[in-house]
N, CA, C and O atoms as a DFTB+ gen file, in Angstrom:
748 C
 N C O
     1  1     105.807     129.652     116.853
     2  2     104.580     128.997     117.767
     3  2     104.852     128.344     118.447
     4  3     105.952     127.793     118.417
     5  1     103.685     128.064     119.630
     6  2     103.973     126.759     120.460
     7  2     103.486     125.978     120.265
     8  3     102.366     125.964     119.755
     9  1     104.367     124.680     120.714
    10  2     104.335     123.321     120.252
    11  2     102.476     122.997     120.832
    12  3     101.890     122.474     119.884
    13  1     101.903     123.105     121.568
    14  2     100.843     123.129     121.467
    15  2      99.493     123.209     121.094
    16  3      98.507     122.474     121.039
    17  1      99.918     124.764     120.775
    18  2      99.041     125.349     119.296
    19  2      99.244     125.033     117.796
    20  3      98.509     125.466     116.909
    21  1     100.578     124.039     117.558
    22  2     100.432     123.693     116.383
    23  2      99.795     122.367     116.888
    24  3      98.738     122.440     116.262
    25  1      99.742     121.646     117.322
    26  2      98.786     120.591     117.797
    27  2      97.365     120.347     117.640
    28  3      96.512     119.495     117.392
    29  1      97.619     121.795     117.975
    30  2      95.901     121.867     118.332
    31  2      95.308     121.881     116.837
    32  3      94.640     121.006     116.284
    33  1      95.892     123.551     116.169
    34  2      95.839     123.062     114.307
    35  2      96.113     122.247     113.178
    36  3      95.797     122.334     111.991
    37  1      96.741     121.480     113.798
    38  2      97.074     119.585     113.433
    39  2      95.985     119.040     113.267
    40  3      95.494     118.735     112.180
    41  1      95.345     118.810     114.739
    42  2      94.441     118.031     115.245
    43  2      92.959     118.880     114.146
    44  3      92.075     118.359     113.466
    45  1      93.176     119.821     114.331
    46  2      91.964     121.116     113.929
    47  2      91.876     120.529     112.261
    48  3      90.780     120.092     111.909
    49  1      92.877     120.523     111.379
    50  2      93.453     120.016     109.728
    51  2      93.017     118.835     109.648
    52  3      92.528     118.468     108.580
    53  1      93.078     118.059     110.620
    54  2      93.199     116.089     110.400
    55  2      91.200     116.669     110.436
    56  3      90.569     116.720     109.381
    57  1      90.867     116.851     111.129
    58  2      89.299     116.389     111.501
    59  2      88.451     117.003     110.599
    60  3      87.393     116.476     110.256
    61  1      88.846     118.129     110.165
    62  2      88.279     118.816     109.120
    63  2      88.535     118.258     107.838
    64  3      87.739     118.376     106.907
    65  1      89.524     117.707     107.765
    66  2      89.786     116.641     106.406
    67  2      89.274     115.383     106.270
    68  3      88.965     114.834     105.213
    69  1      89.180     114.865     107.576
    70  2      87.947     113.724     107.095
    71  2      86.616     114.328     107.236
    72  3      85.901     113.676     106.474
    73  1      85.995     115.119     107.739
    74  2      84.974     115.453     107.289
    75  2      84.774     115.759     105.862
    76  3      83.618     115.874     105.455
    77  1      85.787     115.907     105.039
    78  2      85.525     116.198     103.502
    79  2      85.421     114.691     102.759
    80  3      84.700     114.251     101.864
    81  1      86.610     114.062     103.662
    82  2      86.779     112.417     102.927
    83  2      85.440     112.185     102.708
    84  3      84.827     112.165     101.640
    85  1      84.904     111.948     104.261
    86  2      83.422     111.668     104.317
    87  2      82.384     111.671     103.442
    88  3      81.772     110.710     102.977
    89  1      82.197     113.151     103.208
    90  2      81.502     113.598     102.279
    91  2      81.731     113.073     101.150
    92  3      80.719     112.525     100.713
    93  1      83.099     112.953     100.114
    94  2      83.111     112.588      98.988
    95  2      83.083     111.067      99.240
    96  3      83.112     110.417      98.195
    97  1      83.025     110.230     100.555
    98  2      82.487     109.160      99.925
    99  2      81.043     108.554     100.173
   100  3      80.463     107.571      99.711
   101  1      80.639     109.703     101.242
   102  2      78.771     109.665     100.844
   103  2      78.454     110.016      99.328
   104  3      77.356     109.593      98.966
   105  1      78.950     110.480      98.673
   106  2      78.555     111.306      97.890
   107  2      78.844     110.290      96.587
   108  3      77.964     110.103      95.746
   109  1      80.112     109.675      96.503
   110  2      80.117     108.578      95.660
   111  2      79.250     107.193      95.269
   112  3      79.293     106.496      94.256
   113  1      78.513     107.093      96.391
   114  2      77.717     106.050      96.724
   115  2      76.379     106.403      96.015
   116  3      75.598     105.621      95.471
   117  1      76.270     107.999      96.162
   118  2      75.004     107.831      95.325
   119  2      74.996     107.751      93.848
   120  3      75.884     107.937      93.015
   121  1      73.704     107.410      93.749
   122  2      73.275     106.728      92.438
   123  2      72.985     108.088      91.197
   124  3      71.806     108.385      91.008
   125  1      73.821     108.681      90.582
   126  2      74.081     109.399      89.438
   127  2      73.381     109.377      88.078
   128  3      73.485     110.198      87.167
   129  1      72.849     108.571      88.119
   130  2      72.014     107.807      86.643
   131  2      73.321     106.923      86.078
   132  3      72.893     106.345      85.078
   133  1      74.582     106.600      86.257
   134  2      75.310     106.422      85.755
   135  2      76.343     105.176      86.743
   136  3      76.575     105.165      87.952
   137  1      76.810     104.181      85.606
   138  2      77.035     103.157      86.518
   139  2      78.586     103.299      87.006
   140  3      79.483     103.532      86.195
   141  1      78.794     103.156      88.241
   142  2      79.589     102.719      88.896
   143  2      80.021     101.710      90.081
   144  3      79.246     101.799      91.033
   145  1      81.044     100.788      90.262
   146  2      81.388      99.868      90.409
   147  2      81.127     100.160      92.375
   148  3      81.099      99.208      93.155
   149  1      80.991     101.412      92.762
   150  2      81.122     101.812      94.143
   151  2      79.417     101.749      94.973
   152  3      79.240     101.835      96.188
   153  1      78.238     101.563      93.826
   154  2      77.235     100.982      93.751
   155  2      76.724     100.040      94.857
   156  3      75.806     100.044      95.677
   157  1      78.183      98.876      94.352
   158  2      77.825      97.593      95.080
   159  2      79.006      97.535      96.310
   160  3      79.410      96.494      96.830
   161  1      79.386      98.702      96.592
   162  2      80.328      98.663      97.761
   163  2      79.150      98.053      98.994
   164  3      77.924      98.134      98.933
   165  1      79.847      97.546      99.896
   166  2      79.127      97.337     101.256
   167  2      77.705      96.020     100.910
   168  3      76.676      95.872     101.569
   169  1      78.000      95.508     100.097
   170  2      77.236      94.288      99.422
   171  2      78.459      92.616      99.634
   172  3      79.421      92.095      99.070
   173  1      77.750      92.441     100.562
   174  2      79.156      90.823     101.145
   175  2      77.749      89.684     100.679
   176  3      76.523      89.752     100.765
   177  1      78.709      88.706     100.180
   178  2      78.457      87.488     100.306
   179  2      78.635      85.745     100.933
   180  3      79.699      85.387     101.438
   181  1      77.987      85.231     100.862
   182  2      78.312      84.311     101.158
   183  2      79.355      83.155     100.652
   184  3      79.036      82.155     100.009
   185  1      80.490      83.462     101.023
   186  2      81.730      82.426     100.144
   187  2      82.365      81.472     101.154
   188  3      83.079      81.851     102.083
   189  1      81.928      79.745     100.800
   190  2      82.412      78.963     101.799
   191  2      82.350      79.541     103.353
   192  3      83.316      79.587     104.114
   193  1      81.280      79.882     103.592
   194  2      81.250      80.219     104.727
   195  2      81.268      81.666     105.963
   196  3      80.814      81.868     107.089
   197  1      81.899      82.260     105.170
   198  2      82.671      83.226     105.322
   199  2      81.587      84.677     104.338
   200  3      81.297      84.774     103.146
   201  1      81.229      85.678     105.682
   202  2      80.865      86.916     104.676
   203  2      82.225      87.567     103.983
   204  3      83.194      87.961     104.631
   205  1      82.081      87.609     102.219
   206  2      82.929      88.158     101.778
   207  2      82.532      89.467     100.969
   208  3      81.415      89.311     100.477
   209  1      83.046      90.625     100.690
   210  2      82.615      91.839     100.100
   211  2      82.800      91.209      98.596
   212  3      83.719      90.445      98.303
   213  1      82.059      91.530      97.939
   214  2      81.417      91.242      96.240
   215  2      82.918      91.646      95.425
   216  3      83.093      90.970      94.411
   217  1      83.863      92.515      95.693
   218  2      84.884      92.605      94.988
   219  2      85.917      91.639      94.957
   220  3      86.641      91.385      93.995
   221  1      85.944      90.791      96.788
   222  2      86.458      89.740      96.938
   223  2      86.189      88.218      96.268
   224  3      86.823      87.185      96.482
   225  1      85.440      88.358      95.695
   226  2      84.656      87.022      94.917
   227  2      84.333      87.252      93.043
   228  3      84.050      86.539      92.080
   229  1      84.561      88.529      93.296
   230  2      84.253      88.760      91.657
   231  2      84.785      89.383      90.832
   232  3      85.033      90.259      91.660
   233  1      85.304      89.856      89.750
   234  2      85.568      91.165      89.027
   235  2      84.416      92.183      88.627
   236  3      83.346      91.853      88.117
   237  1      84.764      93.314      88.904
   238  2      83.359      94.062      88.381
   239  2      83.969      95.246      87.502
   240  3      85.024      95.879      87.463
   241  1      82.787      95.214      86.835
   242  2      83.718      96.196      85.522
   243  2      82.119      96.857      85.550
   244  3      81.057      96.479      86.045
   245  1      82.688      98.447      84.472
   246  2      81.729      99.745      83.966
   247  2      81.936      98.978      82.368
   248  3      83.053      99.308      81.972
   249  1      81.346      98.213      81.491
   250  2      81.782      98.286      80.124
   251  2      81.147      99.445      79.269
   252  3      81.621      99.661      78.153
   253  1      80.136     100.173      79.719
   254  2      78.952     101.422      79.510
   255  2      78.845     102.043      80.342
   256  3      78.951     101.355      81.358
   257  1      78.577     103.675      80.698
   258  2      77.653     104.039      81.421
   259  2      76.574     103.844      82.210
   260  3      76.180     104.556      83.134
   261  1      75.954     102.471      81.639
   262  2      74.777     102.167      81.963
   263  2      74.333     100.630      82.658
   264  3      73.376     100.209      83.308
   265  1      75.796      99.990      82.038
   266  2      75.944      99.073      82.879
   267  2      77.141      98.033      83.933
   268  3      78.347      97.877      83.743
   269  1      76.483      97.596      84.769
   270  2      77.485      97.059      85.618
   271  2      78.102      95.722      84.779
   272  3      77.455      95.206      83.867
   273  1      79.208      95.307      85.129
   274  2      79.014      93.921      84.533
   275  2      79.790      92.907      85.961
   276  3      80.905      93.220      86.379
   277  1      79.152      91.937      86.450
   278  2      79.813      91.068      87.525
   279  2      80.794      89.783      87.192
   280  3      80.213      88.701      87.283
   281  1      81.820      89.740      86.919
   282  2      81.928      88.245      86.782
   283  2      82.186      87.617      87.823
   284  3      83.179      88.209      88.246
   285  1      81.884      86.552      88.747
   286  2      82.108      85.884      88.991
   287  2      83.898      85.097      89.298
   288  3      84.677      85.820      88.676
   289  1      84.358      84.432      89.705
   290  2      85.750      83.902      89.823
   291  2      85.158      82.447      89.861
   292  3      85.562      81.541      89.132
   293  1      84.435      82.357      90.533
   294  2      83.788      80.863      90.140
   295  2      82.511      81.294      89.875
   296  3      82.019      82.393      90.131
   297  1      81.776      79.887      89.089
   298  2      80.468      80.059      87.849
   299  2      79.476      79.796      89.325
   300  3      78.548      80.604      89.322
   301  1      79.458      79.162      90.177
   302  2      79.023      78.454      91.281
   303  2      78.403      79.874      92.030
   304  3      77.333      79.799      92.635
   305  1      79.113      81.102      91.947
   306  2      78.889      81.887      92.927
   307  2      77.716      82.650      92.154
   308  3      77.212      83.545      92.832
   309  1      77.127      82.465      90.759
   310  2      76.617      83.589      90.224
   311  2      75.077      83.943      91.343
   312  3      74.771      85.006      91.884
   313  1      74.369      82.617      91.378
   314  2      72.776      82.703      91.882
   315  2      73.141      83.497      93.701
   316  3      72.292      84.250      94.180
   317  1      74.438      83.181      94.482
   318  2      74.453      83.822      95.623
   319  2      74.563      85.448      95.331
   320  3      73.754      86.273      95.756
   321  1      75.564      85.703      94.634
   322  2      75.687      86.983      93.903
   323  2      74.574      87.881      94.160
   324  3      74.411      88.758      95.008
   325  1      73.671      87.330      92.980
   326  2      72.527      87.632      92.240
   327  2      71.293      87.845      93.806
   328  3      70.362      88.649      93.768
   329  1      71.470      87.306      94.547
   330  2      70.392      87.034      95.571
   331  2      71.496      87.913      96.925
   332  3      70.882      87.911      97.991
   333  1      72.334      88.324      96.997
   334  2      73.065      89.423      97.937
   335  2      72.668      90.513      96.938
   336  3      71.909      91.097      97.711
   337  1      72.609      91.113      96.005
   338  2      72.652      92.329      95.195
   339  2      71.301      92.380      95.187
   340  3      70.944      93.507      94.845
   341  1      70.188      91.500      95.463
   342  2      68.508      91.823      95.727
   343  2      68.572      91.954      96.788
   344  3      67.954      92.966      97.118
   345  1      69.191      91.257      97.919
   346  2      68.859      91.939      99.408
   347  2      69.035      93.143      99.768
   348  3      68.230      93.748     100.476
   349  1      70.019      93.589      99.360
   350  2      70.937      94.952      99.881
   351  2      69.687      95.715      99.674
   352  3      69.331      96.404     100.630
   353  1      68.831      95.727      98.437
   354  2      67.652      96.600      98.283
   355  2      68.323      97.902      98.206
   356  3      68.233      98.807      99.036
   357  1      69.088      97.901      96.986
   358  2      69.486      99.046      96.685
   359  2      69.076      99.989      95.022
   360  3      69.523     100.994      94.468
   361  1      68.258      99.217      94.793
   362  2      67.190      99.327      93.609
   363  2      67.327      99.035      92.321
   364  3      66.562      99.614      91.550
   365  1      68.570      97.841      91.625
   366  2      68.777      97.470      91.342
   367  2      68.584      96.277      90.976
   368  3      68.567      95.470      91.905
   369  1      68.355      95.667      89.444
   370  2      67.640      94.357      89.395
   371  2      69.287      93.398      88.376
   372  3      69.926      93.837      87.420
   373  1      69.396      92.552      88.851
   374  2      70.976      91.861      88.140
   375  2      69.802      91.182      87.425
   376  3      68.635      91.043      87.789
   377  1      70.433      90.797      86.305
   378  2      70.547      89.928      85.725
   379  2      71.686      88.816      84.803
   380  3      72.601      89.055      84.015
   381  1      70.957      87.218      85.488
   382  2      72.412      86.627      85.461
   383  2      72.295      85.637      84.085
   384  3      71.242      85.002      84.138
   385  1      72.880      85.412      83.189
   386  2      72.809      84.805      81.863
   387  2      73.739      83.265      81.924
   388  3      73.984      82.451      81.034
   389  1      74.120      83.299      83.432
   390  2      74.714      81.912      83.504
   391  2      75.999      81.547      83.505
   392  3      76.496      80.460      83.797
   393  1      76.807      83.166      82.936
   394  2      78.027      83.213      82.739
   395  2      78.677      84.247      83.586
   396  3      79.682      84.056      84.270
   397  1      77.824      85.685      83.448
   398  2      78.169      86.853      84.761
   399  2      76.277      86.981      84.853
   400  3      75.270      86.405      84.440
   401  1      76.721      88.227      85.745
   402  2      75.608      88.898      85.921
   403  2      75.689      90.266      85.700
   404  3      76.636      90.865      86.208
   405  1      74.650      91.037      84.855
   406  2      74.534      92.301      84.371
   407  2      73.795      93.640      85.227
   408  3      72.652      93.725      85.677
   409  1      74.144      93.944      85.236
   410  2      73.092      95.499      86.218
   411  2      72.711      96.391      84.970
   412  3      73.622      97.052      84.472
   413  1      71.601      96.460      84.487
   414  2      71.282      98.028      84.223
   415  2      71.191      98.733      84.914
   416  3      70.639      98.420      85.969
   417  1      71.787     100.391      84.683
   418  2      71.574     101.219      85.409
   419  2      70.114     102.488      84.642
   420  3      70.369     103.488      83.970
   421  1      68.950     102.089      84.961
   422  2      68.148     103.336      84.943
   423  2      68.398     104.480      84.739
   424  3      69.376     104.972      85.302
   425  1      67.713     105.143      83.998
   426  2      67.781     106.678      83.755
   427  2      67.257     107.285      84.975
   428  3      66.490     106.660      85.707
   429  1      67.661     108.551      85.240
   430  2      66.665     108.903      86.496
   431  2      65.795     109.495      86.109
   432  3      65.880     109.951      84.969
   433  1      64.743     109.702      86.808
   434  2      63.619     110.769      86.549
   435  2      63.943     111.927      87.205
   436  3      64.696     112.019      88.174
   437  1      63.351     112.809      86.646
   438  2      63.005     114.532      87.585
   439  2      62.815     114.421      88.916
   440  3      63.304     114.961      89.908
   441  1      62.153     113.760      88.753
   442  2      61.996     114.296      90.952
   443  2      63.166     112.992      90.998
   444  3      64.022     113.362      91.803
   445  1      63.412     112.078      90.635
   446  2      64.809     111.468      91.538
   447  2      65.460     112.330      91.756
   448  3      65.731     112.722      92.891
   449  1      66.063     113.067      90.169
   450  2      67.451     113.800      90.442
   451  2      67.563     115.013      91.228
   452  3      68.577     115.522      91.707
   453  1      66.015     115.499      91.297
   454  2      65.840     116.512      92.574
   455  2      65.659     115.609      93.808
   456  3      66.521     116.137      94.511
   457  1      65.246     114.806      94.430
   458  2      65.474     114.030      95.856
   459  2      67.405     113.967      95.985
   460  3      68.102     114.102      96.991
   461  1      67.871     113.675      94.351
   462  2      68.986     113.465      94.920
   463  2      70.323     114.532      95.046
   464  3      71.474     114.345      95.441
   465  1      69.684     115.621      94.574
   466  2      70.067     116.935      94.889
   467  2      69.638     117.165      96.326
   468  3      70.393     118.004      96.815
   469  1      68.730     116.756      97.192
   470  2      68.823     117.186      98.345
   471  2      69.117     116.648      99.273
   472  3      69.317     117.198     100.355
   473  1      69.231     115.103      98.980
   474  2      70.552     114.454      99.689
   475  2      71.839     115.053      99.358
   476  3      72.398     115.366     100.408
   477  1      72.580     115.359      98.277
   478  2      73.361     116.110      97.897
   479  2      73.839     117.270      99.192
   480  3      74.742     117.300     100.028
   481  1      72.681     118.167      98.819
   482  2      73.043     119.284     100.246
   483  2      72.934     118.933     101.400
   484  3      73.508     119.761     102.108
   485  1      72.216     117.623     102.355
   486  2      72.317     117.189     103.408
   487  2      74.014     116.950     103.709
   488  3      74.842     117.531     104.411
   489  1      74.045     115.853     102.847
   490  2      75.617     115.468     103.391
   491  2      76.836     116.448     102.982
   492  3      78.022     116.127     103.062
   493  1      76.299     117.826     102.484
   494  2      77.514     118.546     102.512
   495  2      77.108     119.634     103.572
   496  3      78.092     120.317     103.858
   497  1      75.609     120.132     104.461
   498  2      75.708     120.124     105.539
   499  2      76.322     119.581     106.662
   500  3      77.004     120.195     107.483
   501  1      76.053     118.431     106.655
   502  2      76.515     117.365     107.961
   503  2      77.878     117.579     107.625
   504  3      78.261     118.113     108.665
   505  1      78.775     117.533     106.956
   506  2      80.564     118.035     106.553
   507  2      80.205     119.398     107.215
   508  3      80.260     119.416     108.445
   509  1      79.906     120.349     106.680
   510  2      80.209     121.357     107.147
   511  2      79.439     121.855     108.899
   512  3      79.573     122.864     109.590
   513  1      78.757     120.757     109.053
   514  2      78.920     120.589     110.797
   515  2      80.184     120.636     111.303
   516  3      80.853     121.475     111.906
   517  1      80.394     119.166     110.776
   518  2      81.810     118.511     111.625
   519  2      82.984     119.657     111.362
   520  3      83.904     119.892     112.147
   521  1      82.791     120.223     110.278
   522  2      84.167     121.459     110.169
   523  2      83.766     122.561     111.133
   524  3      84.640     123.273     111.628
   525  1      82.189     122.772     111.485
   526  2      82.620     123.844     112.749
   527  2      82.854     123.623     114.067
   528  3      83.383     124.229     114.998
   529  1      81.933     121.858     113.756
   530  2      82.395     121.508     115.323
   531  2      84.127     121.221     115.506
   532  3      84.730     121.085     116.571
   533  1      84.570     121.187     114.408
   534  2      86.454     120.910     114.549
   535  2      86.656     122.205     114.911
   536  3      87.223     122.260     116.002
   537  1      86.322     123.724     114.233
   538  2      86.522     124.893     114.513
   539  2      86.589     125.240     116.197
   540  3      87.486     125.854     116.774
   541  1      85.112     124.536     116.907
   542  2      84.981     125.007     117.954
   543  2      85.589     124.677     119.307
   544  3      85.771     125.296     120.356
   545  1      85.927     122.941     118.669
   546  2      86.630     122.643     120.030
   547  2      88.541     122.757     119.796
   548  3      89.352     122.360     120.632
   549  1      88.870     123.363     118.524
   550  2      90.213     123.799     118.793
   551  2      89.898     125.233     119.264
   552  3      90.900     125.565     119.896
   553  1      88.957     126.319     119.279
   554  2      88.729     127.321     119.699
   555  2      88.642     126.796     121.340
   556  3      89.482     127.135     122.173
   557  1      88.090     126.378     121.483
   558  2      87.844     126.130     123.268
   559  2      89.385     125.577     123.844
   560  3      89.704     125.755     125.020
   561  1      90.264     124.905     122.888
   562  2      91.274     124.165     123.792
   563  2      92.032     125.326     123.434
   564  3      92.618     125.823     124.395
   565  1      92.182     125.865     122.417
   566  2      92.972     127.408     122.464
   567  2      92.381     128.045     123.875
   568  3      93.096     128.059     124.877
   569  1      91.072     128.556     123.891
   570  2      91.055     128.914     124.879
   571  2      91.050     128.596     126.321
   572  3      90.454     129.433     126.998
   573  1      91.629     127.468     127.048
   574  2      92.108     127.102     127.683
   575  2      93.472     126.843     127.827
   576  3      93.881     126.569     128.955
   577  1      94.449     126.892     126.645
   578  2      95.725     127.326     126.670
   579  2      95.812     129.023     127.347
   580  3      96.601     129.469     128.180
   581  1      94.932     129.557     126.784
   582  2      95.022     131.242     127.155
   583  2      95.304     131.212     128.757
   584  3      96.018     131.995     129.384
   585  1      94.503     130.020     129.300
   586  2      93.896     130.340     131.193
   587  2      95.564     129.786     131.523
   588  3      96.335     130.093     132.432
   589  1      95.698     128.953     130.489
   590  2      96.584     128.437     131.169
   591  2      98.168     129.091     131.441
   592  3      98.990     128.836     132.321
   593  1      98.209     130.097     130.221
   594  2      99.231     131.309     131.014
   595  2      99.632     131.551     128.631
   596  3     100.542     132.314     128.305
   597  1      98.996     130.970     127.753
   598  2      99.611     131.363     126.582
   599  2      99.458     132.772     126.296
   600  3      98.373     133.238     126.642
   601  1     100.367     133.657     125.688
   602  2     100.588     134.707     125.302
   603  2      98.782     134.941     124.180
   604  3      98.502     134.182     123.252
   605  1      97.995     135.969     124.570
   606  2      97.103     136.301     123.917
   607  2      97.320     136.786     123.045
   608  3      96.177     136.897     122.602
   609  1      98.490     137.622     121.700
   610  2      98.679     137.428     120.443
   611  2      98.894     136.223     120.022
   612  3      98.705     136.084     118.814
   613  1      99.280     135.148     120.688
   614  2      99.629     133.808     119.691
   615  2      97.984     133.314     119.840
   616  3      97.319     133.010     118.850
   617  1      97.481     133.289     121.141
   618  2      95.744     132.746     120.520
   619  2      95.533     133.320     119.360
   620  3      95.588     132.756     118.267
   621  1      95.259     134.586     119.591
   622  2      94.992     135.166     118.886
   623  2      94.600     134.860     117.118
   624  3      93.683     134.914     116.299
   625  1      96.437     134.422     117.329
   626  2      96.997     134.065     115.687
   627  2      96.298     133.159     115.472
   628  3      95.656     133.281     114.429
   629  1      96.057     131.843     116.285
   630  2      95.614     130.483     115.926
   631  2      94.366     130.438     115.609
   632  3      94.035     129.635     114.737
   633  1      93.257     131.374     116.298
   634  2      91.928     131.318     116.307
   635  2      91.725     131.969     114.886
   636  3      90.678     131.694     114.301
   637  1      92.596     132.773     114.306
   638  2      92.425     133.521     112.665
   639  2      92.690     132.674     112.110
   640  3      91.840     132.245     111.330
   641  1      94.594     131.660     112.251
   642  2      94.477     130.437     111.226
   643  2      93.152     129.254     111.160
   644  3      92.881     128.806     110.046
   645  1      92.357     128.776     112.354
   646  2      91.063     128.330     112.143
   647  2      90.627     128.342     111.754
   648  3      90.458     127.501     110.870
   649  1      89.550     129.855     112.080
   650  2      88.696     130.382     110.953
   651  2      89.124     130.504     109.311
   652  3      88.275     130.594     108.424
   653  1      90.520     130.492     109.075
   654  2      90.601     130.827     107.874
   655  2      90.667     128.880     106.851
   656  3      90.322     128.376     105.782
   657  1      91.395     128.484     108.229
   658  2      90.980     126.804     107.437
   659  2      89.752     126.342     107.423
   660  3      89.453     125.270     106.898
   661  1      88.882     127.162     108.039
   662  2      87.425     126.614     108.341
   663  2      86.970     127.302     106.807
   664  3      86.360     126.514     106.084
   665  1      87.241     128.910     106.153
   666  2      86.085     129.079     105.120
   667  2      87.127     128.112     103.760
   668  3      86.672     127.891     102.638
   669  1      88.472     127.688     104.201
   670  2      89.002     127.029     102.765
   671  2      88.207     125.271     103.365
   672  3      87.313     124.893     102.608
   673  1      88.408     124.615     104.203
   674  2      87.323     123.140     103.671
   675  2      85.983     123.859     103.241
   676  3      85.415     123.529     102.200
   677  1      85.482     124.874     104.088
   678  2      83.882     125.062     103.788
   679  2      83.829     125.579     102.198
   680  3      82.767     125.789     101.612
   681  1      85.025     125.732     101.655
   682  2      84.995     126.261      99.784
   683  2      84.850     124.723      99.324
   684  3      83.958     124.244      98.624
   685  1      85.665     124.248      99.748
   686  2      86.002     122.650      99.195
   687  2      84.881     121.539      99.328
   688  3      84.794     120.461      98.740
   689  1      83.955     122.178     100.377
   690  2      82.817     121.133     100.522
   691  2      82.115     121.675      99.285
   692  3      81.687     121.009      98.342
   693  1      82.053     123.374      99.490
   694  2      80.660     123.606      98.117
   695  2      81.201     123.115      97.166
   696  3      80.395     122.426      96.541
   697  1      82.276     123.124      96.689
   698  2      82.702     122.572      95.351
   699  2      82.496     121.168      95.173
   700  3      81.615     121.129      94.314
   701  1      82.800     119.952      95.490
   702  2      82.917     119.302      96.104
   703  2      80.789     119.120      95.648
   704  3      80.484     118.406      94.693
   705  1      79.988     119.632      96.229
   706  2      78.665     119.453      96.287
   707  2      78.614     120.417      95.053
   708  3      78.844     119.508      94.257
   709  1      78.535     121.176      94.496
   710  2      78.378     121.889      93.258
   711  2      79.120     120.412      91.860
   712  3      78.758     119.931      90.786
   713  1      79.811     120.325      92.441
   714  2      80.120     119.082      91.000
   715  2      78.776     117.571      91.230
   716  3      78.202     117.169      90.217
   717  1      78.532     117.074      92.289
   718  2      77.916     116.482      92.615
   719  2      76.064     116.333      92.256
   720  3      75.289     115.384      92.131
   721  1      75.932     117.987      92.184
   722  2      74.535     118.435      92.041
   723  2      74.942     118.114      89.958
   724  3      74.565     117.260      89.155
   725  1      75.659     119.066      89.888
   726  2      75.556     118.582      88.380
   727  2      75.915     117.654      87.638
   728  3      75.709     117.740      86.427
   729  1      76.515     116.589      88.173
   730  2      76.563     115.200      87.941
   731  2      75.106     114.673      87.758
   732  3      74.630     114.309      86.683
   733  1      74.499     114.685      88.900
   734  2      73.032     114.607      89.531
   735  2      71.937     114.589      88.048
   736  3      71.232     113.683      87.603
   737  1      72.220     116.294      87.460
   738  2      71.335     117.143      87.200
   739  2      71.423     116.727      85.470
   740  3      70.446     116.922      84.747
   741  1      72.471     116.249      85.036
   742  2      72.567     116.103      83.826
   743  2      72.391     114.491      83.262
   744  3      72.554     113.394      83.796
   745  1      72.076     114.828      82.234
   746  2      70.902     113.969      81.664
   747  2      71.576     113.193      81.056
   748  3      71.046     112.285      80.416
């Protein structure tokens, strides 16, 4: 195949891969009634005048499926970490016992589970739109190459490859969504 066509195919695969990665990252942040350190991603604390991620000032564990345990490197950080978690407004209440901060993950209500499933589907749809945009971009680039003298059969083969890739990535997106929906609906 033509070198330019190969570049377009590779760029398209990369764009579709990023859409899938983004979906997995977003779904990992959804609280499915199970404790995971990912729930605290994005929370920063003031550490000697520097905004630092929680993971850089403490050890975060999940001793059981319903509890997150935060053990700061320095005990003086307990109050700061507690305030940062409250300020993050993620619906979790930290319990400070003077040694560690414990966060109990409440069980999800049926209504909340259905809301989360809707959110999973919205995230999945966004990922599929990104995949379709990557396909459209590739097809537009291939049409331009065709105008610039690329043989028609080469363009047709490349368009078919892009379509196969689109089906492949959409299938992967569906699998990721189904796993997360099952996770959310499991009591």
